[in-house]
C-alpha positions as CSV (number, residue, x, y, z in Angstrom):
1,M,158.9,28.9,278.3
2,P,161.8,26.4,275.9
3,T,165.1,27.6,274.9
4,L,165.3,29.1,271.3
5,L,168.0,26.4,270.5
6,R,164.4,24.4,270.7
7,L,164.2,25.6,266.6
8,R,161.6,24.6,264.7
9,A,159.4,21.2,264.9
10,A,156.4,20.5,263.1
11,A,154.3,17.6,261.5
12,L,153.5,17.1,258.1
13,T,153.4,13.4,257.5
14,A,150.1,13.3,257.5
15,S,149.7,17.3,256.4
16,A,146.9,16.6,253.9
17,V,144.9,15.7,256.9
18,L,145.7,18.0,259.2
19,L,145.0,20.8,257.4
20,S,141.7,20.0,256.3
21,T,141.3,19.5,260.0
22,V,141.8,23.7,260.3
23,L,140.1,24.7,257.8
24,A,137.2,22.3,258.9
25,G,137.4,24.3,262.3
26,C,137.4,27.4,260.4
27,G,134.1,27.0,259.3
28,D,131.2,29.6,259.5
29,D,128.4,27.3,261.5
30,A,128.5,29.3,264.6
31,R,128.8,32.6,263.1
32,D,125.5,33.9,264.2
33,E,126.0,31.4,267.9
34,D,126.5,33.2,271.1
35,V,130.0,31.0,271.9
36,T,129.7,31.7,275.6
37,R,126.5,30.0,275.6
38,Q,127.8,26.8,274.0
39,E,127.8,23.4,276.2
40,L,130.7,20.8,276.0
41,S,130.1,17.4,274.9
42,W,132.6,15.0,277.3
43,K,133.6,12.3,275.9
44,A,136.3,9.3,275.9
45,C,140.0,10.8,275.0
46,P,141.0,9.4,271.9
47,A,144.8,8.7,271.6
48,P,147.0,11.7,270.9
49,D,147.8,12.5,267.4
50,E,150.9,13.2,265.6
51,A,150.9,16.8,266.2
52,Q,150.1,16.6,269.8
53,G,153.4,14.0,270.4
54,G,151.5,10.6,269.4
55,G,151.2,7.9,272.1
56,P,148.2,5.6,273.7
57,S,145.2,7.3,274.9
58,P,145.6,8.4,278.5
59,T,144.8,5.8,281.3
60,P,142.5,6.1,283.9
61,L,143.6,7.3,287.6
62,P,144.3,4.9,290.3
63,D,140.8,5.6,291.6
64,D,139.7,5.0,288.3
65,G,139.2,8.6,287.6
66,E,138.5,8.9,283.8
67,W,139.9,11.2,281.4
68,Q,137.2,13.1,279.3
69,C,137.8,15.3,276.0
70,A,135.9,17.8,274.1
71,T,136.3,20.5,271.6
72,M,135.2,24.5,272.5
73,K,134.3,26.8,269.6
74,A,136.1,29.9,269.9
75,P,136.2,33.0,267.3
76,L,139.1,32.3,264.9
77,D,139.6,36.2,264.9
78,W,138.3,37.9,268.2
79,S,138.1,41.3,266.3
80,D,134.7,39.3,264.4
81,P,133.1,36.7,267.0
82,K,130.8,36.6,264.8
83,G,132.9,35.3,262.1
84,D,134.8,32.1,261.5
85,T,135.0,29.4,264.5
86,I,138.1,27.1,265.4
87,G,137.8,24.4,267.9
88,L,139.9,24.2,271.0
89,E,140.9,20.6,272.6
90,L,140.0,20.1,276.3
91,I,141.1,17.6,278.4
92,R,139.5,16.8,282.0
93,V,139.5,14.4,285.3
94,R,136.3,15.3,287.6
95,T,137.2,16.1,291.1
96,T,137.6,13.3,293.9
97,G,135.9,16.0,296.1
98,T,132.2,16.7,296.9
99,G,129.7,19.2,297.6
100,N,131.3,22.3,299.0
101,E,134.3,20.9,298.4
102,R,134.4,21.4,294.8
103,I,135.5,25.0,294.4
104,G,135.5,24.9,290.6
105,S,138.0,24.0,287.5
106,L,141.9,24.4,287.7
107,V,143.1,24.9,284.4
108,F,146.4,24.4,283.5
109,N,149.2,25.7,281.0
110,F,152.5,24.0,280.7
111,G,154.2,26.3,278.4
112,G,156.4,26.4,275.3
113,P,154.4,28.2,273.7
114,G,153.5,24.9,272.2
115,S,153.3,22.4,274.4
116,S,149.8,20.2,274.2
117,G,147.8,20.1,277.3
118,V,145.7,17.1,276.4
119,A,149.3,15.2,276.4
120,T,150.7,16.6,279.3
121,L,148.0,16.7,281.9
122,P,147.5,13.2,281.9
123,A,151.1,12.1,281.9
124,S,152.0,14.5,284.9
125,A,148.2,14.2,287.0
126,E,150.1,12.1,289.4
127,D,151.8,15.4,290.6
128,Y,148.5,17.4,291.0
129,E,146.6,14.7,292.8
130,K,145.9,16.7,296.0
131,L,144.5,19.9,294.1
132,R,142.1,17.4,292.2
133,T,140.5,17.0,295.8
134,R,139.1,20.6,295.2
135,Y,139.2,21.1,291.4
136,D,138.5,18.9,288.2
137,L,141.6,19.1,286.6
138,V,141.2,20.8,283.1
139,S,144.3,21.5,280.4
140,F,144.2,22.1,276.9
141,D,145.8,22.4,273.2
142,P,145.7,26.3,272.7
143,R,145.2,27.6,269.1
144,G,147.8,27.0,267.0
145,V,148.8,23.6,269.2
146,G,148.6,19.9,268.9
147,R,144.3,19.4,267.9
148,S,143.5,23.3,268.2
149,A,144.1,24.2,264.6
150,P,147.8,23.4,264.8
151,V,150.1,25.5,262.7
152,I,151.5,23.3,260.1
153,C,154.9,24.2,258.4
154,E,157.8,21.4,257.3
155,N,157.2,17.6,256.6
156,D,159.1,14.9,259.1
157,Q,162.3,14.4,256.8
158,Q,162.8,18.1,255.8
159,L,162.7,18.6,259.8
160,D,165.2,15.9,260.0
161,A,167.7,18.0,257.7
162,Y,166.9,21.2,259.3
163,F,167.7,20.1,263.0
164,Q,171.3,18.3,260.9
165,Q,172.6,21.8,260.2
166,D,175.0,24.0,261.3
167,A,173.1,26.2,263.6
168,T,176.4,28.2,264.6
169,P,177.9,29.6,260.6
170,D,181.5,30.4,260.7
171,D,181.4,32.1,257.1
172,A,179.3,34.3,254.4
173,A,178.4,30.8,253.0
174,E,177.5,29.0,256.0
175,R,175.1,32.0,257.4
176,S,173.6,32.3,253.8
177,R,172.4,28.8,254.2
178,L,170.9,29.0,257.6
179,V,169.0,32.2,256.5
180,D,167.7,30.7,253.3
181,S,166.9,27.3,255.6
182,T,164.7,29.9,258.0
183,R,163.3,31.2,255.1
184,R,162.4,28.4,253.8
185,F,161.2,27.4,257.0
186,N,158.8,30.2,257.2
187,D,157.2,30.2,253.9
188,A,156.3,26.8,254.8
189,C,154.4,27.9,258.0
190,E,152.8,30.6,256.2
191,Q,152.0,28.2,252.7
192,H,150.3,25.6,255.1
193,S,148.7,27.4,258.1
194,E,148.4,31.0,256.4
195,K,144.6,31.3,258.2
196,V,145.6,30.7,261.3
197,L,149.0,32.7,262.2
198,P,147.6,36.3,262.2
199,H,145.2,34.7,265.2
200,V,147.8,33.0,267.5
201,R,149.4,35.7,269.7
202,T,149.3,35.6,273.6
203,T,146.5,37.9,273.4
204,D,144.2,35.6,271.7
205,A,144.8,32.4,273.7
206,A,143.9,34.8,276.8
207,R,141.3,35.8,275.7
208,D,140.2,32.2,274.6
209,L,141.1,31.4,278.3
210,D,138.4,33.7,279.8
211,L,135.8,32.2,276.9
212,M,136.8,28.8,278.5
213,R,135.8,30.0,282.3
214,Q,132.7,30.9,281.0
215,V,131.7,27.9,279.5
216,L,133.2,25.3,282.4
217,G,131.0,27.5,284.5
218,D,133.3,29.7,286.9
219,D,132.9,33.0,288.2
220,R,137.1,33.2,288.0
221,L,139.6,31.6,286.5
222,H,141.6,29.5,288.9
223,Y,144.8,28.7,286.8
224,F,148.6,26.7,287.3
225,G,150.7,28.3,284.6
226,F,154.2,27.3,284.2
227,S,157.1,28.7,282.0
228,Y,155.3,30.7,279.1
229,G,152.1,29.7,280.7
230,T,152.9,32.5,283.5
231,E,153.2,35.0,280.8
232,L,150.1,33.7,279.3
233,G,148.3,33.9,282.7
234,G,149.8,37.6,283.2
235,V,148.1,38.5,279.6
236,Y,145.0,37.2,281.4
237,A,145.1,39.2,284.5
238,H,146.2,42.3,282.2
239,L,142.9,41.7,280.0
240,F,140.5,40.7,283.0
241,P,141.9,41.7,286.3
242,K,138.4,41.2,288.2
243,R,138.0,37.3,287.0
244,V,141.1,36.3,288.4
245,G,140.4,33.7,290.8
246,R,143.6,31.6,292.6
247,V,146.2,31.2,290.2
248,V,150.1,30.4,290.2
249,F,153.1,31.3,287.9
250,D,156.0,28.6,287.9
251,A,159.1,29.3,286.3
252,V,158.0,33.0,285.5
253,V,158.8,34.8,282.0
254,N,160.2,37.9,282.6
255,P,157.6,40.3,281.1
256,T,159.8,43.4,280.6
257,L,162.8,42.2,278.6
258,N,162.0,42.2,274.6
259,P,163.4,39.1,272.4
260,E,167.3,40.0,272.5
261,Q,167.1,40.8,276.4
262,G,165.2,37.6,277.0
263,S,167.5,35.8,274.8
264,L,170.3,37.1,276.2
265,A,169.1,36.1,280.0
266,Q,168.4,32.5,278.9
267,V,171.8,31.8,277.4
268,K,173.5,32.6,281.1
269,G,170.8,31.1,282.9
270,F,172.1,27.7,280.8
271,Q,176.0,28.5,281.2
272,I,175.1,29.1,284.8
273,A,173.0,25.1,284.5
274,L,175.9,23.9,282.9
275,E,178.7,25.0,285.0
276,N,176.3,23.4,288.4
277,F,176.2,20.2,286.7
278,A,179.7,20.6,286.2
279,E,180.5,21.0,289.5
280,D,177.9,18.7,290.9
281,C,179.3,15.6,288.9
282,V,182.9,16.3,290.4
283,S,181.7,16.9,293.8
284,K,180.6,13.1,293.9
285,T,182.4,10.5,295.9
286,E,182.8,8.1,293.0
287,E,185.4,9.8,290.2
288,C,183.6,12.1,287.5
289,P,183.5,10.0,283.9
290,I,183.5,13.0,282.0
291,G,186.6,15.3,283.9
292,D,188.6,15.6,286.8
293,S,187.5,19.4,287.3
294,A,184.3,21.6,287.0
295,Q,186.6,23.4,283.8
296,N,187.8,19.9,283.0
297,V,184.2,18.8,282.1
298,T,183.2,22.3,280.2
299,D,186.2,22.2,278.2
300,R,185.5,19.0,277.4
301,I,182.3,19.4,276.3
302,A,183.7,22.2,274.3
303,T,186.1,20.0,272.2
304,L,183.1,17.7,271.5
305,L,181.0,20.4,270.1
306,N,183.9,21.5,267.9
307,D,185.2,18.2,266.8
308,L,181.1,17.5,265.6
309,E,180.8,20.7,263.6
310,H,183.6,19.0,261.2
311,R,182.9,15.1,261.9
312,P,179.8,14.0,263.3
313,I,179.2,10.5,265.0
314,P,176.8,8.0,265.0
315,G,173.8,9.0,266.5
316,V,170.5,7.1,266.0
317,F,170.7,4.6,262.8
318,P,170.8,6.6,260.2
319,R,171.4,10.0,261.3
320,Q,174.6,11.2,262.4
321,L,175.1,13.2,265.8
322,T,176.5,16.8,264.6
323,Q,177.1,20.1,266.7
324,S,173.8,21.2,266.5
325,A,171.9,17.9,267.8
326,A,174.5,17.7,270.7
327,T,173.8,21.2,271.7
328,N,170.0,20.5,271.6
329,G,170.9,17.3,273.8
330,I,173.1,18.9,276.1
331,V,170.0,22.0,276.3
332,Q,167.2,19.4,276.9
333,A,169.3,18.0,280.1
334,L,170.0,21.2,281.6
335,Y,166.7,21.6,281.7
336,S,165.9,19.2,284.9
337,Q,168.4,18.1,287.4
338,D,166.8,14.7,286.9
339,L,168.6,14.4,283.3
340,W,172.3,15.2,285.0
341,E,173.3,11.3,285.2
342,T,171.9,11.0,281.9
343,L,173.6,13.4,280.5
344,T,176.7,12.5,282.0
345,E,176.5,9.2,280.4
346,G,175.4,10.4,276.9
347,L,178.9,12.6,277.3
348,K,180.5,9.5,278.1
349,Q,179.4,7.5,275.4
350,A,179.9,10.5,272.8
351,Y,183.6,10.6,274.0
352,D,183.8,7.2,272.6
353,G,182.0,8.0,269.2
354,D,178.6,7.0,270.2
355,G,176.0,9.8,270.2
356,S,172.8,7.5,270.3
357,I,172.2,9.0,274.0
358,L,172.5,12.8,273.2
359,M,170.7,12.0,269.9
360,L,167.5,10.9,272.1
361,L,167.6,13.9,274.8
362,S,167.9,15.8,271.1
363,D,165.1,14.6,269.6
364,S,163.2,15.2,272.9
365,L,163.9,18.8,272.9
366,T,162.5,19.0,269.2
367,G,159.3,17.0,269.6
368,R,160.5,13.8,267.4
369,S,159.0,10.5,268.6
370,E,160.9,7.4,267.8
371,N,158.9,6.4,264.5
372,G,160.3,9.7,263.1
373,E,157.3,12.1,263.1
374,Y,157.9,15.8,264.7
375,D,154.8,17.2,266.8
376,N,154.1,20.5,266.2
377,S,155.1,22.3,269.4
378,T,158.3,24.2,267.8
379,A,156.3,25.0,264.4
380,A,153.9,26.6,267.2
381,N,156.4,28.2,269.5
382,T,157.7,30.3,266.6
383,A,154.5,31.0,265.6
384,V,153.3,32.5,268.9
385,S,156.6,33.9,269.1
386,C,157.1,35.7,266.1
387,A,152.9,37.1,266.2
388,D,153.5,38.3,270.0
389,A,157.2,39.8,269.6
390,K,157.8,43.1,267.2
391,P,161.6,43.4,266.9
392,R,162.8,41.4,263.5
393,Y,166.3,40.7,263.4
394,D,168.9,40.3,260.9
395,T,171.9,38.8,260.3
396,S,174.2,42.2,261.4
397,D,172.3,42.2,263.8
398,V,173.1,38.7,265.3
399,E,176.8,39.4,264.5
400,R,176.5,42.8,266.3
401,K,175.4,41.4,269.6
402,L,177.6,38.1,269.1
403,P,181.0,38.8,271.7
404,E,177.8,39.6,274.0
405,F,176.3,36.4,273.8
406,R,179.8,34.6,273.6
407,A,180.8,36.4,277.0
408,A,177.6,35.0,278.1
409,S,178.3,31.5,277.5
410,P,181.1,30.3,275.7
411,L,179.4,27.5,274.6
412,F,175.8,28.5,274.0
413,G,176.1,32.1,273.1
414,D,176.7,31.2,269.0
415,S,173.6,29.1,268.9
416,W,171.0,31.4,270.8
417,A,172.1,34.4,268.9
418,W,171.5,32.7,265.7
419,A,168.3,31.6,266.6
420,M,167.3,35.5,266.9
421,I,166.5,35.4,263.0
422,G,163.5,33.1,262.9
423,C,161.1,35.6,262.8
424,T,162.7,37.9,260.3
425,D,160.8,37.0,257.4
426,W,157.4,35.7,259.2
427,A,154.5,36.4,257.7
428,V,152.7,38.2,260.4
429,A,154.3,41.4,262.3
430,G,154.8,41.2,265.9
431,A,152.3,42.7,268.5
432,A,154.9,44.7,270.9
433,D,158.2,44.9,272.3
434,H,157.2,42.7,275.4
435,P,153.8,41.5,276.8
436,D,151.7,43.6,279.3
437,V,151.1,42.1,282.4
438,S,149.9,45.1,284.9
439,A,146.7,43.7,286.5
440,P,145.0,46.5,288.9
441,G,142.4,45.6,290.6
442,S,143.5,41.6,290.4
443,A,143.2,38.6,293.1
444,P,146.5,38.1,294.3
445,I,149.0,35.8,292.0
446,L,151.5,33.5,293.7
447,V,154.3,33.9,291.6
448,V,156.9,31.3,292.1
449,G,160.8,31.6,291.3
450,N,163.8,28.8,291.3
451,T,167.1,30.6,291.8
452,G,168.7,27.6,289.3
453,D,166.2,27.7,286.7
454,P,168.0,27.5,283.4
455,A,165.3,28.7,280.6
456,T,163.0,31.3,282.7
457,P,165.7,32.8,285.2
458,Y,165.4,33.7,288.5
459,E,164.9,37.5,288.0
460,G,161.7,37.0,286.2
461,A,159.9,36.0,288.9
462,R,160.5,39.8,291.1
463,A,160.1,41.4,287.1
464,M,156.7,39.6,287.0
465,V,156.0,40.8,290.6
466,N,156.9,44.0,290.2
467,A,154.8,44.6,286.5
468,L,151.5,42.8,287.9
469,G,151.8,45.7,290.2
470,K,151.4,46.6,294.0
471,G,148.9,44.1,295.9
472,V,148.7,41.6,293.4
473,G,152.4,39.4,292.7
474,V,153.1,37.4,295.8
475,E,156.5,36.1,295.6
476,L,157.6,32.9,296.7
477,T,161.4,32.0,296.3
478,Y,163.1,28.1,295.9
479,R,166.5,28.1,296.1
480,G,166.6,24.6,293.7
481,Q,167.8,23.5,290.2
482,G,166.0,22.4,287.3
483,H,162.9,24.5,285.2
484,G,160.6,25.1,287.8
485,A,159.6,24.7,291.7
486,Y,156.4,23.0,292.1
487,D,157.6,19.9,290.3
488,S,160.3,19.7,292.3
489,K,158.2,17.8,294.9
490,N,159.7,20.4,297.5
491,P,157.3,20.2,300.8
492,C,157.8,23.9,301.6
493,V,157.0,25.0,298.2
494,Q,154.2,22.7,297.1
495,G,152.7,23.3,300.7
496,A,152.4,27.2,300.2
497,V,150.8,26.6,296.7
498,N,148.2,23.5,297.5
499,G,147.6,25.9,300.8
500,Y,147.0,28.8,298.2
501,L,145.1,26.6,295.7
502,L,143.3,24.8,298.0
503,D,142.6,26.9,301.1
504,G,142.6,30.6,299.9
505,K,145.9,30.6,302.0
506,V,148.4,33.3,300.3
507,P,152.0,32.9,301.9
508,P,153.9,36.2,303.2
509,T,156.2,37.3,300.3
510,G,159.5,36.8,300.6
511,T,158.5,33.2,301.6
512,V,161.9,31.7,300.8
513,C,161.9,27.7,300.7
514,T,165.5,25.3,300.3
């Protein structure tokens, strides 16, 4: 699940084209059609569009495995399954296995909410090549995301200004500007995506998953969910426990927390990750270039952010690196230990007046490409999160909670606390305080928690196991750093996950990998 600092990013440069795509997908041509009987027309994949993040068409895998894409029709409103439909974009590469080696399709959701599976799966397919020996690898753009009836909000120029603004107001005037900016964004979402917004809840996406299972020809859903994908998988298991096949959750969302509790847990997680980063830098044999002790590293970062609030420095021309952009850049780097060296260099340059690396990291978090176009990941993130979560917080709630957030993280506390107002003026009522993932009667679900995960803190794995119910969740612990465990390439983690997905071998609950 992305941090709430991944505020709001949308693509609207081609808004008329994208809006027509949404409305064209909400036609009445399938009004009397049983969508479970549809046959998908698989074709060569086009290049990702702006809402998916852009870039070239996916290239064949080393064994000439070709990527294929198709559009699946799904009801816009699952309470009216014979009504208007939308198109959900799917991508797959066929298994290398033959005959009885093939188990079926393994469906991936890479989190968010808001990540385009159609764009992400080809980029990371080499990590799952072993799983391809028995599965077709399949992913999709969930409703509201990418090419699947995308939520559309502000345009690229508006978003550039939005992400530069002060997200940690210090007085009444700054608070008013932040509230007004949030309201304008939410109004833009309603203006451009009014028909879609009521139908992007996680329960809707879970029903799409079951339709996908049927259309792909599988008796049970085999599924690999990361981050928010674990919440989606948990909701699916709750709704369809008897249809759960071999399922793995990695980087696990805590399903028992409301948005305020989840934000507080996450800000604690990123503070720990920051401290681990600082300790790592000063523990290396060569001198740490950004501080002579872990405390000095974090103190200098705090000073930099305070200075940037009043005196931005050059970022990526013509934009300046503001406090908000620098904070986002730091957060992005803390998602993965692989980015810690980049963060070190970015901070070193920022202390010398060059904010370009931190700005590029910030752009990665907010979904901005080099040509200045934003994908729709954060617009979708906001739409799904606000439709799911019932609580609505205003400025008085934030001010009441600020001391607790600041105590959890002097560096990130203000930003996370103020991000809670994002749903205050949302056009659609939230569904519940937190998702229901209880799944009595489900097949075992392997739940993998990482002790150093900042975005989905480790405690969420145990909470998910307990919430799924007795005999369903099987907990595996990875003592590592970064968001998630499988992609760390830790042999113990990958061996346990592959053993379950490929051979049905459930590891002993409580297994620990180091």
